[in-house]
mmCIF file of the C-alpha atoms, coordinates in Angstrom:
data_MODEL
# 
_entry.id   MODEL 
# 
loop_
_atom_site.group_PDB 
_atom_site.id 
_atom_site.type_symbol 
_atom_site.label_atom_id 
_atom_site.label_alt_id 
_atom_site.label_comp_id 
_atom_site.label_asym_id 
_atom_site.label_entity_id 
_atom_site.label_seq_id 
_atom_site.pdbx_PDB_ins_code 
_atom_site.Cartn_x 
_atom_site.Cartn_y 
_atom_site.Cartn_z 
_atom_site.occupancy 
_atom_site.B_iso_or_equiv 
_atom_site.pdbx_formal_charge 
_atom_site.auth_seq_id 
_atom_site.auth_comp_id 
_atom_site.auth_asym_id 
_atom_site.auth_atom_id 
_atom_site.pdbx_PDB_model_num 
ATOM 1   C CA . MET A 1 1   ? 39.773 -92.385 -10.210 1.00 0.00 ? 1   MET A CA 1 
ATOM 2   C CA . ARG A 1 2   ? 41.906 -92.191 -12.973 1.00 0.00 ? 2   ARG A CA 1 
ATOM 3   C CA . LYS A 1 3   ? 45.513 -93.237 -12.469 1.00 0.00 ? 3   LYS A CA 1 
ATOM 4   C CA . LYS A 1 4   ? 47.333 -90.025 -13.010 1.00 0.00 ? 4   LYS A CA 1 
ATOM 5   C CA . TYR A 1 5   ? 45.173 -88.323 -10.504 1.00 0.00 ? 5   TYR A CA 1 
ATOM 6   C CA . LEU A 1 6   ? 45.494 -90.992 -8.042  1.00 0.00 ? 6   LEU A CA 1 
ATOM 7   C CA . PHE A 1 7   ? 49.027 -91.173 -8.183  1.00 0.00 ? 7   PHE A CA 1 
ATOM 8   C CA . ILE A 1 8   ? 49.219 -87.236 -7.424  1.00 0.00 ? 8   ILE A CA 1 
ATOM 9   C CA . THR A 1 9   ? 46.791 -87.460 -4.545  1.00 0.00 ? 9   THR A CA 1 
ATOM 10  C CA . ILE A 1 10  ? 48.798 -90.640 -3.112  1.00 0.00 ? 10  ILE A CA 1 
ATOM 11  C CA . VAL A 1 11  ? 52.308 -88.543 -3.606  1.00 0.00 ? 11  VAL A CA 1 
ATOM 12  C CA . TYR A 1 12  ? 50.428 -85.528 -2.184  1.00 0.00 ? 12  TYR A CA 1 
ATOM 13  C CA . ALA A 1 13  ? 49.528 -87.416 0.804   1.00 0.00 ? 13  ALA A CA 1 
ATOM 14  C CA . ILE A 1 14  ? 52.341 -88.938 1.390   1.00 0.00 ? 14  ILE A CA 1 
ATOM 15  C CA . PHE A 1 15  ? 54.117 -85.155 1.410   1.00 0.00 ? 15  PHE A CA 1 
ATOM 16  C CA . VAL A 1 16  ? 51.580 -84.340 3.904   1.00 0.00 ? 16  VAL A CA 1 
ATOM 17  C CA . PHE A 1 17  ? 52.534 -87.188 5.938   1.00 0.00 ? 17  PHE A CA 1 
ATOM 18  C CA . TRP A 1 18  ? 55.926 -86.424 6.401   1.00 0.00 ? 18  TRP A CA 1 
ATOM 19  C CA . LEU A 1 19  ? 55.463 -83.023 6.606   1.00 0.00 ? 19  LEU A CA 1 
ATOM 20  C CA . SER A 1 20  ? 53.256 -83.806 9.940   1.00 0.00 ? 20  SER A CA 1 
ATOM 21  C CA . ILE A 1 21  ? 55.657 -86.612 11.466  1.00 0.00 ? 21  ILE A CA 1 
ATOM 22  C CA . GLN A 1 22  ? 58.661 -84.607 11.756  1.00 0.00 ? 22  GLN A CA 1 
ATOM 23  C CA . PRO A 1 23  ? 59.724 -83.796 15.253  1.00 0.00 ? 23  PRO A CA 1 
ATOM 24  C CA . ILE A 1 24  ? 60.229 -80.206 15.649  1.00 0.00 ? 24  ILE A CA 1 
ATOM 25  C CA . THR A 1 25  ? 63.493 -79.663 16.519  1.00 0.00 ? 25  THR A CA 1 
ATOM 26  C CA . GLU A 1 26  ? 63.738 -75.630 16.663  1.00 0.00 ? 26  GLU A CA 1 
ATOM 27  C CA . PRO A 1 27  ? 60.720 -73.274 17.355  1.00 0.00 ? 27  PRO A CA 1 
ATOM 28  C CA . THR A 1 28  ? 59.092 -71.593 14.133  1.00 0.00 ? 28  THR A CA 1 
ATOM 29  C CA . PRO A 1 29  ? 58.707 -68.128 14.098  1.00 0.00 ? 29  PRO A CA 1 
ATOM 30  C CA . ASP A 1 30  ? 55.247 -67.044 13.826  1.00 0.00 ? 30  ASP A CA 1 
ATOM 31  C CA . LEU A 1 31  ? 54.419 -64.700 11.042  1.00 0.00 ? 31  LEU A CA 1 
ATOM 32  C CA . PHE A 1 32  ? 50.930 -64.089 11.668  1.00 0.00 ? 32  PHE A CA 1 
ATOM 33  C CA . PRO A 1 33  ? 48.326 -65.249 14.247  1.00 0.00 ? 33  PRO A CA 1 
ATOM 34  C CA . TYR A 1 34  ? 47.157 -68.988 13.785  1.00 0.00 ? 34  TYR A CA 1 
ATOM 35  C CA . GLN A 1 35  ? 49.571 -69.654 11.475  1.00 0.00 ? 35  GLN A CA 1 
ATOM 36  C CA . ASP A 1 36  ? 49.628 -73.453 12.151  1.00 0.00 ? 36  ASP A CA 1 
ATOM 37  C CA . LYS A 1 37  ? 45.820 -73.638 11.390  1.00 0.00 ? 37  LYS A CA 1 
ATOM 38  C CA . VAL A 1 38  ? 46.193 -71.694 8.457   1.00 0.00 ? 38  VAL A CA 1 
ATOM 39  C CA . VAL A 1 39  ? 48.593 -74.234 7.008   1.00 0.00 ? 39  VAL A CA 1 
ATOM 40  C CA . HIS A 1 40  ? 46.437 -76.956 8.114   1.00 0.00 ? 40  HIS A CA 1 
ATOM 41  C CA . ILE A 1 41  ? 43.763 -75.582 6.098   1.00 0.00 ? 41  ILE A CA 1 
ATOM 42  C CA . PHE A 1 42  ? 45.610 -74.953 3.181   1.00 0.00 ? 42  PHE A CA 1 
ATOM 43  C CA . LEU A 1 43  ? 47.107 -78.740 2.994   1.00 0.00 ? 43  LEU A CA 1 
ATOM 44  C CA . TYR A 1 44  ? 43.973 -80.241 3.437   1.00 0.00 ? 44  TYR A CA 1 
ATOM 45  C CA . THR A 1 45  ? 42.275 -77.798 0.924   1.00 0.00 ? 45  THR A CA 1 
ATOM 46  C CA . ILE A 1 46  ? 44.861 -78.972 -1.692  1.00 0.00 ? 46  ILE A CA 1 
ATOM 47  C CA . LEU A 1 47  ? 44.367 -82.599 -0.648  1.00 0.00 ? 47  LEU A CA 1 
ATOM 48  C CA . SER A 1 48  ? 40.492 -82.308 -0.741  1.00 0.00 ? 48  SER A CA 1 
ATOM 49  C CA . LEU A 1 49  ? 40.961 -80.654 -3.789  1.00 0.00 ? 49  LEU A CA 1 
ATOM 50  C CA . LEU A 1 50  ? 42.509 -83.316 -5.606  1.00 0.00 ? 50  LEU A CA 1 
ATOM 51  C CA . ILE A 1 51  ? 40.600 -86.301 -4.454  1.00 0.00 ? 51  ILE A CA 1 
ATOM 52  C CA . ALA A 1 52  ? 37.313 -84.410 -5.613  1.00 0.00 ? 52  ALA A CA 1 
ATOM 53  C CA . LEU A 1 53  ? 39.067 -83.509 -9.109  1.00 0.00 ? 53  LEU A CA 1 
ATOM 54  C CA . GLY A 1 54  ? 40.270 -86.983 -9.311  1.00 0.00 ? 54  GLY A CA 1 
ATOM 55  C CA . MET A 1 55  ? 36.335 -88.202 -8.797  1.00 0.00 ? 55  MET A CA 1 
ATOM 56  C CA . GLY A 1 56  ? 35.200 -85.880 -11.161 1.00 0.00 ? 56  GLY A CA 1 
ATOM 57  C CA . LYS A 1 57  ? 37.471 -86.959 -13.842 1.00 0.00 ? 57  LYS A CA 1 
ATOM 58  C CA . ASN A 1 58  ? 36.470 -90.626 -13.404 1.00 0.00 ? 58  ASN A CA 1 
ATOM 59  C CA . ASP A 1 59  ? 35.126 -92.284 -16.730 1.00 0.00 ? 59  ASP A CA 1 
ATOM 60  C CA . GLU A 1 60  ? 31.789 -92.778 -15.066 1.00 0.00 ? 60  GLU A CA 1 
ATOM 61  C CA . PRO A 1 61  ? 31.796 -89.275 -12.940 1.00 0.00 ? 61  PRO A CA 1 
ATOM 62  C CA . TYR A 1 62  ? 30.116 -89.520 -9.640  1.00 0.00 ? 62  TYR A CA 1 
ATOM 63  C CA . LEU A 1 63  ? 27.080 -87.166 -8.487  1.00 0.00 ? 63  LEU A CA 1 
ATOM 64  C CA . THR A 1 64  ? 28.149 -84.086 -6.673  1.00 0.00 ? 64  THR A CA 1 
ATOM 65  C CA . LYS A 1 65  ? 27.113 -85.060 -3.455  1.00 0.00 ? 65  LYS A CA 1 
ATOM 66  C CA . ILE A 1 66  ? 29.037 -88.581 -3.583  1.00 0.00 ? 66  ILE A CA 1 
ATOM 67  C CA . ILE A 1 67  ? 32.067 -86.419 -4.568  1.00 0.00 ? 67  ILE A CA 1 
ATOM 68  C CA . PHE A 1 68  ? 31.609 -83.750 -1.700  1.00 0.00 ? 68  PHE A CA 1 
ATOM 69  C CA . THR A 1 69  ? 31.003 -86.101 1.102   1.00 0.00 ? 69  THR A CA 1 
ATOM 70  C CA . LEU A 1 70  ? 33.460 -88.616 0.029   1.00 0.00 ? 70  LEU A CA 1 
ATOM 71  C CA . SER A 1 71  ? 36.298 -86.090 -0.430  1.00 0.00 ? 71  SER A CA 1 
ATOM 72  C CA . VAL A 1 72  ? 35.653 -84.710 2.969   1.00 0.00 ? 72  VAL A CA 1 
ATOM 73  C CA . ILE A 1 73  ? 35.592 -87.924 4.739   1.00 0.00 ? 73  ILE A CA 1 
ATOM 74  C CA . THR A 1 74  ? 38.580 -89.254 2.938   1.00 0.00 ? 74  THR A CA 1 
ATOM 75  C CA . SER A 1 75  ? 40.834 -85.695 3.670   1.00 0.00 ? 75  SER A CA 1 
ATOM 76  C CA . PHE A 1 76  ? 39.168 -85.770 7.368   1.00 0.00 ? 76  PHE A CA 1 
ATOM 77  C CA . SER A 1 77  ? 40.050 -89.204 8.271   1.00 0.00 ? 77  SER A CA 1 
ATOM 78  C CA . TYR A 1 78  ? 43.383 -88.984 6.665   1.00 0.00 ? 78  TYR A CA 1 
ATOM 79  C CA . GLY A 1 79  ? 43.811 -85.914 9.028   1.00 0.00 ? 79  GLY A CA 1 
ATOM 80  C CA . PHE A 1 80  ? 42.580 -87.703 11.865  1.00 0.00 ? 80  PHE A CA 1 
ATOM 81  C CA . PHE A 1 81  ? 45.044 -90.899 11.144  1.00 0.00 ? 81  PHE A CA 1 
ATOM 82  C CA . ILE A 1 82  ? 48.336 -88.204 10.877  1.00 0.00 ? 82  ILE A CA 1 
ATOM 83  C CA . GLU A 1 83  ? 46.900 -86.506 14.516  1.00 0.00 ? 83  GLU A CA 1 
ATOM 84  C CA . ILE A 1 84  ? 46.688 -89.799 16.092  1.00 0.00 ? 84  ILE A CA 1 
ATOM 85  C CA . CYS A 1 85  ? 50.437 -90.671 14.477  1.00 0.00 ? 85  CYS A CA 1 
ATOM 86  C CA . GLN A 1 86  ? 51.578 -87.321 16.300  1.00 0.00 ? 86  GLN A CA 1 
ATOM 87  C CA . ILE A 1 87  ? 50.711 -88.933 19.439  1.00 0.00 ? 87  ILE A CA 1 
ATOM 88  C CA . PHE A 1 88  ? 53.852 -91.381 18.806  1.00 0.00 ? 88  PHE A CA 1 
ATOM 89  C CA . VAL A 1 89  ? 56.238 -88.376 17.483  1.00 0.00 ? 89  VAL A CA 1 
ATOM 90  C CA . PRO A 1 90  ? 58.294 -86.408 20.131  1.00 0.00 ? 90  PRO A CA 1 
ATOM 91  C CA . THR A 1 91  ? 57.524 -82.719 20.279  1.00 0.00 ? 91  THR A CA 1 
ATOM 92  C CA . ARG A 1 92  ? 54.324 -83.415 18.452  1.00 0.00 ? 92  ARG A CA 1 
ATOM 93  C CA . SER A 1 93  ? 50.680 -84.141 19.792  1.00 0.00 ? 93  SER A CA 1 
ATOM 94  C CA . PHE A 1 94  ? 47.350 -84.667 19.033  1.00 0.00 ? 94  PHE A CA 1 
ATOM 95  C CA . GLU A 1 95  ? 45.264 -81.316 18.739  1.00 0.00 ? 95  GLU A CA 1 
ATOM 96  C CA . VAL A 1 96  ? 41.799 -80.870 18.313  1.00 0.00 ? 96  VAL A CA 1 
ATOM 97  C CA . TRP A 1 97  ? 41.748 -77.659 16.744  1.00 0.00 ? 97  TRP A CA 1 
ATOM 98  C CA . ASP A 1 98  ? 44.104 -79.012 14.136  1.00 0.00 ? 98  ASP A CA 1 
ATOM 99  C CA . LEU A 1 99  ? 41.132 -81.460 13.388  1.00 0.00 ? 99  LEU A CA 1 
ATOM 100 C CA . LEU A 1 100 ? 38.839 -78.328 13.089  1.00 0.00 ? 100 LEU A CA 1 
ATOM 101 C CA . ALA A 1 101 ? 41.334 -77.044 10.461  1.00 0.00 ? 101 ALA A CA 1 
ATOM 102 C CA . ASN A 1 102 ? 41.440 -80.037 8.644   1.00 0.00 ? 102 ASN A CA 1 
ATOM 103 C CA . LEU A 1 103 ? 37.892 -80.053 8.234   1.00 0.00 ? 103 LEU A CA 1 
ATOM 104 C CA . ILE A 1 104 ? 37.676 -76.855 7.518   1.00 0.00 ? 104 ILE A CA 1 
ATOM 105 C CA . GLY A 1 105 ? 40.268 -77.274 4.797   1.00 0.00 ? 105 GLY A CA 1 
ATOM 106 C CA . SER A 1 106 ? 38.592 -80.274 3.330   1.00 0.00 ? 106 SER A CA 1 
ATOM 107 C CA . ILE A 1 107 ? 35.214 -78.699 3.151   1.00 0.00 ? 107 ILE A CA 1 
ATOM 108 C CA . THR A 1 108 ? 36.752 -75.913 1.413   1.00 0.00 ? 108 THR A CA 1 
ATOM 109 C CA . GLY A 1 109 ? 38.985 -77.830 -1.167  1.00 0.00 ? 109 GLY A CA 1 
ATOM 110 C CA . VAL A 1 110 ? 35.686 -79.487 -2.312  1.00 0.00 ? 110 VAL A CA 1 
ATOM 111 C CA . ILE A 1 111 ? 33.817 -76.307 -2.581  1.00 0.00 ? 111 ILE A CA 1 
ATOM 112 C CA . LEU A 1 112 ? 36.683 -75.006 -4.866  1.00 0.00 ? 112 LEU A CA 1 
ATOM 113 C CA . ALA A 1 113 ? 36.771 -78.219 -6.837  1.00 0.00 ? 113 ALA A CA 1 
ATOM 114 C CA . THR A 1 114 ? 32.667 -77.762 -7.262  1.00 0.00 ? 114 THR A CA 1 
ATOM 115 C CA . GLY A 1 115 ? 33.377 -74.191 -8.470  1.00 0.00 ? 115 GLY A CA 1 
ATOM 116 C CA . PHE A 1 116 ? 36.056 -75.090 -11.042 1.00 0.00 ? 116 PHE A CA 1 
ATOM 117 C CA . SER A 1 117 ? 34.173 -77.891 -12.530 1.00 0.00 ? 117 SER A CA 1 
ATOM 118 C CA . PHE A 1 118 ? 30.956 -75.665 -12.793 1.00 0.00 ? 118 PHE A CA 1 
ATOM 119 C CA . ILE A 1 119 ? 33.217 -72.689 -14.456 1.00 0.00 ? 119 ILE A CA 1 
ATOM 120 C CA . ILE A 1 120 ? 35.009 -74.670 -16.885 1.00 0.00 ? 120 ILE A CA 1 
ATOM 121 C CA . SER A 1 121 ? 31.889 -76.741 -18.167 1.00 0.00 ? 121 SER A CA 1 
ATOM 122 C CA . LYS A 1 122 ? 29.960 -73.012 -18.419 1.00 0.00 ? 122 LYS A CA 1 
ATOM 123 C CA . LEU A 1 123 ? 32.996 -72.000 -20.379 1.00 0.00 ? 123 LEU A CA 1 
ATOM 124 C CA . PHE A 1 124 ? 33.459 -75.215 -22.683 1.00 0.00 ? 124 PHE A CA 1 
ATOM 125 C CA . SER A 1 125 ? 29.777 -75.414 -23.325 1.00 0.00 ? 125 SER A CA 1 
ATOM 126 C CA . LYS A 1 126 ? 29.512 -71.953 -24.251 1.00 0.00 ? 126 LYS A CA 1 
ATOM 127 C CA . GLN A 1 127 ? 32.002 -73.189 -27.127 1.00 0.00 ? 127 GLN A CA 1 
ATOM 128 C CA . GLY A 1 128 ? 30.613 -76.070 -27.935 1.00 0.00 ? 128 GLY A CA 1 
ATOM 129 C CA . ILE A 1 129 ? 33.359 -78.207 -26.601 1.00 0.00 ? 129 ILE A CA 1 
ATOM 130 C CA . SER A 1 130 ? 32.900 -81.073 -24.127 1.00 0.00 ? 130 SER A CA 1 
ATOM 131 C CA . PRO A 1 131 ? 35.444 -80.822 -21.091 1.00 0.00 ? 131 PRO A CA 1 
# 
């Protein structure tokens, strides 16, 4: 992974960790059902997308299957680690449903990254430019 992608991914991962370990001091208003799970899906979609794009932009790109697997495993494992940390934070807890939302987000991010890469490579190949 190139340094700029690695840096962006680490900064984003720290941001997700910081958000996740903040004690809840006031009730959050629910704007729609399952809001918490949608936020988990969104956060881990971005994380997995960053990991996958970074791996795809490596000097020697990985196979799509490797990118898919490592991105999902890395982002899901990170989410699992955060859920463990939340056991020790007042007003937070370990939730299996959060893990499922993290997994859905991780898979979604890789699918989006794969789709973006495919579309961009097709656009550049039509113009005769190397991406």
